[in-house]
KEKOLKOL-366752 format. One record per residue (C-alpha): residue number from 1; residue in three letters; x, y, z. Coordinates in nm, 3 decimals. Layout:
BEGIN
     n   res        c1        c2        c3
   NUM   ALA         X         Y         Z
...
***
This chain:
BEGIN
     n   res        c1        c2        c3
     1   MET    -2.465    17.603     7.350
     2   ARG    -2.248    17.333     7.204
     3   THR    -1.897    17.468     7.155
     4   PRO    -1.866    17.527     6.780
     5   GLU    -1.636    17.289     6.600
     6   HIS    -1.658    17.449     6.256
     7   ILE    -1.683    17.826     6.193
     8   LEU    -1.738    17.952     5.839
     9   ILE    -1.636    18.298     5.720
    10   PRO    -1.751    18.381     5.364
    11   HIS    -1.494    18.625     5.226
    12   ASP    -1.530    18.846     4.918
    13   PHE    -1.222    19.068     4.979
    14   SER    -1.438    19.363     5.084
    15   THR    -1.362    19.579     5.389
    16   CYS    -1.662    19.437     5.569
    17   SER    -1.545    19.081     5.504
    18   ARG    -1.205    19.165     5.652
    19   GLN    -1.370    19.300     5.966
    20   ALA    -1.584    18.987     5.995
    21   LEU    -1.271    18.776     5.952
    22   ALA    -1.123    18.930     6.270
    23   TYR    -1.437    18.824     6.461
    24   ALA    -1.424    18.474     6.315
    25   MET    -1.055    18.434     6.400
    26   ASP    -1.112    18.547     6.758
    27   LEU    -1.405    18.309     6.804
    28   ALA    -1.211    18.019     6.653
    29   ALA    -0.915    18.092     6.883
    30   HIS    -1.137    18.099     7.192
    31   THR    -1.335    17.786     7.106
    32   GLY    -1.076    17.574     6.927
    33   ALA    -1.304    17.548     6.624
    34   GLU    -1.177    17.481     6.276
    35   LEU    -1.195    17.799     6.065
    36   HIS    -1.333    17.763     5.712
    37   ILE    -1.252    18.063     5.490
    38   LEU    -1.472    18.047     5.183
    39   HIS    -1.471    18.253     4.866
    40   VAL    -1.752    18.201     4.617
    41   GLU    -1.670    18.285     4.260
    42   VAL    -2.007    18.385     4.121
    43   ILE    -2.041    18.270     3.761
    44   HIS    -2.072    18.554     3.508
    45   SER    -1.959    18.817     3.761
    46   ASP    -1.654    19.042     3.722
    47   SER    -1.332    18.916     3.879
    48   MET    -1.171    19.136     4.144
    49   LEU    -0.826    18.983     4.112
    50   PRO    -0.543    19.040     3.860
    51   GLU    -0.485    18.790     3.583
    52   ASP    -0.187    18.553     3.606
    53   SER    -0.141    18.318     3.315
    54   SER     0.091    18.091     3.516
    55   LYS    -0.179    18.005     3.773
    56   THR    -0.540    17.905     3.769
    57   LYS    -0.799    18.142     3.911
    58   ALA    -0.859    17.901     4.200
    59   GLN    -0.488    17.905     4.287
    60   ILE    -0.482    18.285     4.283
    61   LEU    -0.788    18.303     4.505
    62   HIS    -0.642    18.056     4.755
    63   GLU    -0.325    18.265     4.778
    64   HIS    -0.523    18.584     4.833
    65   LEU    -0.734    18.422     5.106
    66   LYS    -0.416    18.324     5.290
    67   LYS    -0.277    18.679     5.253
    68   GLU    -0.604    18.821     5.386
    69   LEU    -0.577    18.603     5.697
    70   GLN    -0.217    18.707     5.761
    71   GLN    -0.297    19.075     5.708
    72   CYS    -0.602    19.057     5.934
    73   ALA    -0.399    18.891     6.208
    74   ALA    -0.130    19.159     6.187
    75   GLU    -0.374    19.452     6.189
    76   ASP    -0.585    19.323     6.478
    77   HIS    -0.305    19.174     6.689
    78   LEU    -0.427    18.819     6.646
    79   TYR    -0.212    18.512     6.603
    80   VAL    -0.263    18.253     6.332
    81   SER    -0.081    18.008     6.558
    82   ASP    -0.374    18.032     6.802
    83   LEU    -0.603    17.873     6.545
    84   ASN    -0.649    17.499     6.573
    85   SER    -0.712    17.437     6.202
    86   ILE    -0.777    17.643     5.887
    87   ARG    -0.939    17.550     5.557
    88   TYR    -0.934    17.766     5.245
    89   ILE    -1.216    17.694     5.002
    90   VAL    -1.300    17.836     4.660
    91   LEU    -1.633    17.743     4.502
    92   ARG    -1.807    17.840     4.181
    93   ASN    -2.180    17.893     4.181
    94   VAL    -2.446    18.112     4.023
    95   SER    -2.538    18.232     4.374
    96   ALA    -2.307    18.310     4.665
    97   ALA    -2.582    18.256     4.922
    98   ALA    -2.673    17.917     4.777
    99   ALA    -2.309    17.806     4.784
   100   ILE    -2.267    17.920     5.146
   101   THR    -2.586    17.748     5.261
   102   GLN    -2.499    17.425     5.080
   103   TYR    -2.149    17.427     5.228
   104   CYS    -2.296    17.469     5.579
   105   GLU    -2.515    17.164     5.529
   106   GLU    -2.244    16.945     5.378
   107   TYR    -1.969    17.023     5.630
   108   GLY    -2.167    17.060     5.952
   109   ILE    -2.088    17.428     6.007
   110   ASP    -2.187    17.543     6.357
   111   LEU    -2.155    17.918     6.304
   112   VAL    -2.138    18.149     6.002
   113   VAL    -1.966    18.485     6.052
   114   MET    -2.019    18.740     5.776
   115   GLY    -2.039    19.110     5.700
   116   THR    -2.367    19.272     5.602
   117   HIS    -2.223    19.500     5.337
   118   GLY    -2.075    19.298     5.040
   119   ARG    -1.869    19.454     4.765
   120   LYS    -2.088    19.749     4.676
   121   GLY    -2.200    19.846     5.024
   122   LEU    -2.555    19.940     5.117
   123   SER    -2.736    20.199     5.325
   124   ARG    -2.765    20.150     5.699
   125   ASN    -3.120    20.018     5.674
   126   LEU    -3.048    19.732     5.434
   127   LEU    -2.866    19.404     5.457
   128   GLY    -2.655    19.297     5.166
   129   SER    -2.858    19.055     4.958
   130   VAL    -2.613    18.768     5.018
   131   ALA    -2.609    18.814     5.396
   132   GLU    -2.987    18.843     5.408
   133   GLU    -3.032    18.519     5.215
   134   VAL    -2.785    18.336     5.436
   135   VAL    -2.957    18.455     5.756
   136   ARG    -3.291    18.340     5.617
   137   MET    -3.184    18.011     5.462
   138   SER    -2.886    17.889     5.662
   139   PRO    -2.951    17.579     5.874
   140   THR    -2.717    17.711     6.142
   141   THR    -2.646    18.013     6.362
   142   VAL    -2.530    18.329     6.183
   143   LEU    -2.329    18.622     6.320
   144   THR    -2.373    18.933     6.104
   145   ILE    -2.139    19.230     6.140
   146   ARG    -2.210    19.576     6.005
   147   GLU    -1.917    19.758     5.848
   148   LYS    -1.765    20.029     6.071
   149   GLU    -1.466    20.259     6.048
   150   ASP    -1.306    20.118     6.360
   151   ILE    -1.376    19.759     6.460
   152   GLY    -1.145    19.495     6.598
   153   PRO    -1.160    19.145     6.739
   154   LEU    -1.419    19.052     6.999
   155   THR    -1.166    19.046     7.282
   156   ASP    -1.117    19.422     7.250
   157   HIS    -1.473    19.537     7.301
   158   LEU    -1.728    19.266     7.379
   159   ASN    -1.840    19.391     7.720
   160   ARG    -2.221    19.384     7.707
   161   ILE    -2.465    19.153     7.528
   162   MET    -2.837    19.223     7.490
   163   VAL    -3.088    18.937     7.481
   164   PRO    -3.454    19.015     7.398
   165   VAL    -3.672    18.782     7.609
   166   ASP    -4.033    18.689     7.526
   167   PHE    -4.034    18.395     7.772
   168   SER    -4.058    18.139     7.489
   169   ASP    -3.829    17.838     7.461
   170   TYR    -3.658    18.015     7.172
   171   SER    -3.556    18.308     7.389
   172   ARG    -3.444    18.050     7.645
   173   ASP    -3.208    17.907     7.381
   174   ALA    -3.085    18.257     7.295
   175   LEU    -3.012    18.333     7.661
   176   TYR    -2.824    18.007     7.706
   177   TYR    -2.614    18.087     7.399
   178   ALA    -2.556    18.441     7.530
   179   LYS    -2.438    18.310     7.866
   180   GLU    -2.178    18.096     7.694
   181   ILE    -2.053    18.378     7.472
   182   ALA    -2.045    18.617     7.768
   183   ALA    -1.836    18.367     7.967
   184   LEU    -1.590    18.329     7.678
   185   PHE    -1.525    18.702     7.658
   186   GLY    -1.598    18.825     8.011
   187   ALA    -1.912    19.016     7.910
   188   SER    -2.226    19.107     8.106
   189   LEU    -2.585    19.049     7.991
   190   ASP    -2.878    19.284     7.937
   191   LEU    -3.213    19.104     7.937
   192   VAL    -3.490    19.309     7.776
   193   HIS    -3.863    19.238     7.756
   194   VAL    -4.099    19.465     7.561
   195   ILE    -4.463    19.489     7.660
   196   GLU    -4.645    19.515     7.330
   197   GLU    -4.976    19.699     7.305
   198   ARG    -5.215    19.440     7.159
   199   LEU    -5.549    19.510     7.324
   200   HIS    -5.867    19.405     7.145
   201   PRO    -6.107    19.696     7.061
   202   ALA    -6.366    19.537     7.292
   203   PHE    -6.154    19.651     7.585
   204   TYR    -6.210    20.015     7.488
   205   ASN    -6.581    19.998     7.574
   206   THR    -6.486    19.944     7.936
   207   GLY    -6.244    20.235     7.947
   208   VAL    -5.935    20.014     7.922
   209   PHE    -5.674    20.159     7.685
   210   SER    -5.346    20.020     7.813
   211   VAL    -5.210    19.699     7.962
   212   TYR    -5.129    19.909     8.268
   213   ASP    -5.504    19.963     8.316
   214   ILE    -5.551    19.586     8.338
   215   GLU    -5.242    19.510     8.541
   216   PRO    -5.102    19.825     8.710
   217   GLY    -4.801    19.642     8.851
   218   ILE    -4.713    19.452     8.537
   219   GLU    -4.369    19.614     8.495
   220   THR    -4.255    19.513     8.843
   221   LYS    -4.395    19.162     8.798
   222   LEU    -4.220    19.120     8.462
   223   LEU    -3.890    19.236     8.610
   224   ASP    -3.927    18.959     8.868
   225   GLU    -4.010    18.714     8.589
   226   LEU    -3.701    18.816     8.393
   227   LYS    -3.484    18.747     8.696
   228   SER    -3.652    18.409     8.750
   229   PHE    -3.619    18.330     8.380
   230   TYR    -3.246    18.406     8.391
   231   LYS    -3.196    18.173     8.687
   232   SER    -3.393    17.894     8.517
   233   VAL    -3.167    17.892     8.210
   234   ASP    -2.855    17.676     8.225
   235   GLY    -2.512    17.813     8.151
   236   PRO    -2.239    18.015     8.323
   237   ASP    -2.360    18.274     8.571
   238   ARG    -2.288    18.627     8.449
   239   GLU    -2.357    18.978     8.571
   240   ALA    -2.699    19.071     8.433
   241   SER    -2.931    19.372     8.414
   242   TYR    -3.307    19.354     8.356
   243   THR    -3.524    19.601     8.164
   244   VAL    -3.895    19.613     8.078
   245   LEU    -3.997    19.846     7.794
   246   TYR    -4.337    19.935     7.649
   247   GLY    -4.427    19.982     7.283
   248   ASN    -4.324    19.836     6.948
   249   PRO    -4.065    19.561     7.016
   250   SER    -3.826    19.628     6.728
   251   LYS    -3.846    20.006     6.771
   252   GLU    -3.786    19.993     7.146
   253   ILE    -3.499    19.745     7.120
   254   LEU    -3.329    19.945     6.843
   255   HIS    -3.364    20.262     7.049
   256   ARG    -3.202    20.092     7.348
   257   LEU    -2.920    19.959     7.131
   258   ALA    -2.857    20.312     7.002
   259   THR    -2.857    20.475     7.345
   260   GLU    -2.684    20.211     7.558
   261   ASP    -2.335    20.067     7.530
   262   THR    -2.429    19.735     7.374
   263   ASP    -2.167    19.534     7.186
   264   MET    -2.375    19.240     7.061
   265   LEU    -2.738    19.135     7.018
   266   ILE    -2.835    18.767     7.044
   267   LEU    -3.182    18.660     6.937
   268   SER    -3.386    18.379     6.792
   269   THR    -3.568    18.406     6.460
   270   HIS    -3.866    18.229     6.621
   271   GLY    -4.063    18.418     6.883
   272   LEU    -4.409    18.358     7.022
   273   THR    -4.558    18.282     6.682
   274   GLY    -4.275    18.092     6.514
   275   VAL    -4.169    18.125     6.150
   276   LYS    -4.074    17.888     5.872
   277   ARG    -3.710    17.829     5.793
   278   MET    -3.717    18.045     5.478
   279   LEU    -3.859    18.350     5.657
   280   LEU    -3.747    18.571     5.941
   281   GLY    -4.001    18.694     6.192
   282   SER    -4.082    19.061     6.142
   283   VAL    -3.916    19.171     6.467
   284   ALA    -3.605    18.959     6.412
   285   GLU    -3.572    19.073     6.051
   286   LYS    -3.584    19.440     6.145
   287   LEU    -3.333    19.393     6.426
   288   VAL    -3.088    19.205     6.205
   289   ARG    -3.117    19.471     5.936
   290   GLU    -3.092    19.781     6.152
   291   ALA    -2.902    19.693     6.471
   292   PRO    -2.586    19.904     6.501
   293   CYS    -2.394    19.618     6.667
   294   PRO    -2.310    19.261     6.560
   295   VAL    -2.611    19.026     6.574
   296   ILE    -2.616    18.652     6.641
   297   THR    -2.929    18.492     6.495
   298   LEU    -3.021    18.145     6.621
   299   LYS    -3.253    17.908     6.441
   300   GLY    -3.528    17.720     6.626
   301   THR    -3.623    17.368     6.524
   302   GLU    -3.957    17.316     6.699
   303   PRO    -4.281    17.520     6.713
   304   ALA    -4.241    17.805     6.959
   305   LEU    -4.408    17.768     7.295
   306   LYS    -4.660    18.016     7.432
   307   SER    -4.523    18.273     7.672
   308   ILE    -4.497    18.160     8.032
   309   SER    -4.574    18.514     8.147
   310   PRO    -4.890    18.512     8.365
   311   TRP    -5.008    18.836     8.206
   312   TYR    -4.995    18.694     7.853
   313   SER    -5.163    18.371     7.956
   314   ARG    -5.456    18.568     8.098
   315   HIS    -5.495    18.837     7.834
   316   GLU    -5.365    18.713     7.497
   317   LYS    -5.724    18.638     7.382
   318   ALA    -5.995    18.897     7.341
   319   PRO    -6.297    18.864     7.573
   320   ALA    -6.601    18.692     7.432
***
């Protein structure tokens, strides 16, 4: 992970945006990155701010962004003086997501931090439309934060980070990133691999119904592979746990997130099959939408490699 130099926080004055701002401030303080606080005035939308004939709308918005930063710092015991540099930006566009994505490309943003609930708020199972578009279209890493009643800066509660591992180069990138974040905040890591049931019907004729029938000791072998995989990835050495689950990947990971004390999920949008820039993989999309904790989504730039797991290399194709 290259230490971020520019962190962008899109801010729409919602509660969720304020909570995301605390995360962005904490990350900027720890990394020395410049903090970009951006408000997009969507053309033809209703204004949320009072009228003031003595000032332009842009001036009013800039003032409110500065007040939001000061208020956030006071409420979450953060210090504006700890920030290396701050930019306040107001843009007009027909689409907030398009403006955010374009700004990322033009100013070399390394990380976008944003809430998943915009002004109106949405049910637990849906991302706000703006956040979803940014995760899908942004050229850079995105940290999405679900609105909660009690949430503070990362320093207060980032103790455990989960990293789903499929043994691809993309999960290698995610683990490297996770090691760096864990070192910044003193967190431990939870590496999770899910054995997915994908047997071809031809196996059934031989009485084989589960991967365990083919490879009885697969769970133990994959635990060893997870440990070897962790050691092979560069980055600071952190305390780590290793878990092998069986079933539907997104379902099993979400269940573990709900039942274990996990403070952050770090994953890549490209797994074994890879996806185009405009689309999330089905597993990644479900995890970003439904994870109860903040999610960092990395973007891959090359076609994903096949799994290095011996079991997958032997059994990913159906028998002739």
